N, C-alpha and C positions, 0 to 999 in steps of 0.2 A: 504494500500500500504506500501511497504518498501522503505525507503528513505535513501540514502547514501550521506553524506555531509562532505566535507573536509574543513579545516580551520574553524571548528565549535565551537571553544572556545569563540569567541567574534565577534563583528561586524555583518556583513551580515550573516556569518555562523551560529551564535547563533540565530539571528533573524529568519533564515530559520528553524532551529530546533523548535523554538517556534511556528511558523506558522503551520508547518506540524503536530506537536504534538497536537495542539488545534483541528485539524481536525480528530484526532484519528489514525494517521499513526505511524508505528514503525520506529525507527531511529537507524542508525549505523553511528557513528561519529568519526572523527579523527582531530587532530591538533598536531603541533610539541611540544608545551609546555604542558607537562604532568600535572603540577599543575593547570594551567588554564582550561585544558580540563576536569579534574575531578571535579573542582568546577562547571563548566557548567553542567556536568552530574548530580551532586548532586542536583542542582537547578531544572533541568528538571524532574528528577525522583520524586522530592518532589511535584512539581506542576502538574505532569501528571502521577499519579501512575498506571493508567490503561494501559499505553502504554509501549511497549518494547523499552527501550532506552539503547543502549550499546555504549561504547566508548573505544578506545585504541589509545594511542599516537604513532605516526609514523612520521619520518622525510621524507616527500614526496619529498624533493629536491634531494634525492638519489633514484636511480632505485630500490634498495633493499627495501627502505621504502615504495615506492609506490606499488610495487609488493606485499610486505608483508601485507600491509593493504588490498589490494584486495583479497588476499588468506584468510586473517582473516575473511573478510565478507563472502566469499564462505563457509568457515568452519562452519559458523553459520547456514547453510542450508537456507539462506534467498534468496528469489526471488527478484532480483533487479528491482524495478519498476521505480525509479527515482534516477539518479546520478547527483549530483551537484558538479562540479569541481570548487570550490570556493577558494581553497588555493592559496595564492599569497603574494608577497612582493613588496614594492616600495622603490627603492633607487634613489633619485633625482640626476640629473647630465646631462652633455652633452657628446656626443660621443667623442668629441675632448679632453676633459679634465677629464673624470671620471676615477676612479682608475682601474688598470688592474684587470681583473677577474669579473668585475661587469656584463658584458654581459653574461658570463657563469652562474653566479649565478641567474640572472633574468630568463634566459632560463630554468634553472633547476627547479626553483620554479614555475614559471608562465606557462610554456609550458610542460616540460617533465613529471612533476607530473601527469598532466591530461592525457598525452599520455600513460604512462605506466599503470596507474590505469585503464583507460578505456579499454585497451587491455586485461587486466586480466578479467574484468567483462563482456566484450562483448560476449564471447562464450555462456554463459548461457542466455543472453538476445536474442541472435540470435536463439538459440534453441527454446525459448518460443515465438519468433516473436513478442515481445512487449518490451516497455521500453522507457524512455525519458532521454536524457542527456542534461544538462544545463552547458554551459561554461561561466564563468564570464570574459568577454573579456575587458571591460572598453572602454570609449570613446577614450582612448589613442591608441586604435586599429584602429581608423577612420581617424585621422589626426595628423600630427606632432605638438608638442607644446613645449614651452620653458621648459627646465629642464626635459624633458621626457626621453631623451637618450635611454639607453638599456631597460628600463621598457617599453617604447612605442614599441620598436622592438619586445620584447617578447610577447606583447599583439597583435600586428599585426600577429605574428606567431600563436598564439592561435586562432585568428579569421580564419586564413587559415586552421588550423586543423579542426575547427568546420565545415567549408564549405565543405571540402573534405569528412569528416566523414558523414555529412548529406546525400550526394549523394550516398555514399557506403551503407548506412543503409536503404535507401528507400525500397529496395526489401524485407527487413526483418521486416517492420512495426515499425522500431525504429526511434523515433523522435530525432532531434538534434537542440537545440536552443542556439544561441549566445546572451548573455545579455551584453549590452553596457551602463553601468551606468556612469553618471557624478558624481559630488562631493557629497559625503555622509558623514554625521557627525559620524565618528568612533573615536577610541582612538587616531589616528594619528592627529586629529584636536584639541584634548584637549589642552588647554593652548595657542592656536594659536591666540585667540582674535576674531575668526570668530563667528558670531552670529549663534547658532544652527538652528535658524528658517530661515536662509538664504539658507541653502542647505538641501539635502534630509536626511531622516532617513533610517537606515538599514531596518526597517520594510517595507518601501516603496518597496524596491527590493524584500524582502522575500514574501510579500503578492502578488506581481505581478507574481513571479515564481509559487507560489501556484495556482493562478487562471489559468495560462497557462497550468499547469499540469492537469487541469480538462477538457480540451477540448476533444472533441470526437476523436476516433482513426484516423479519416480521416482528421483531421485539425492539422496544426502545425504552430506555430509562428517561423519563421526561424531566424530572427534577430530582436532584440528590443533595441531601444535607449531610455533611460529614463534620463532626466536631471532636475536640479532645475528649478523652474518656471522662475526665473530671469536670468537663464544662469549659466554657470560654472564660477568659480573664476579665 
């Protein structure tokens, strides 16, 4: 299969690339930080020399970047089997006191990147009547929480995008899965004093998505909530 992953230079995105590469799948990756992305690419190519692993940096927070990455993928003559809309950013704050422009930034990164990229890749998937789209929605899309602010709003919107897209794609045999993870130990937790064993690993999410992608064509996990055993922090 051919796997498209955004936000692939670290965290969940890199773990996803590892999980799919181990299974023998080809990868097309992007992230906004070119240096981090090519470090990830070098690591993956060294560990999985038999797989096709390609990467190019794009700023998906702009429509031009998201469309550009989608067209770059299509230019590779790759059949899109799995698209993981993982790119995202978290800015803590509350609606009443966060800086002006935070909502626009959160929507651009966490919602519009997935919207524009998906729209570029969908025609080829519809033509083949197959494919699976995963959207990383977060538990912030399920309930309001302290300091969630515009981040939570953007993830609620991504969840709505997932649900609408799922209904639209059913006649074409294309699956859409919303993933709602709780706390995961990524770079944002480094130095926070949180015990890494208290919350989930990026590989927990990556391996779960990999297994879901293996289901028969007639089965789909519509929405999946996955949390730390002891609950979120």
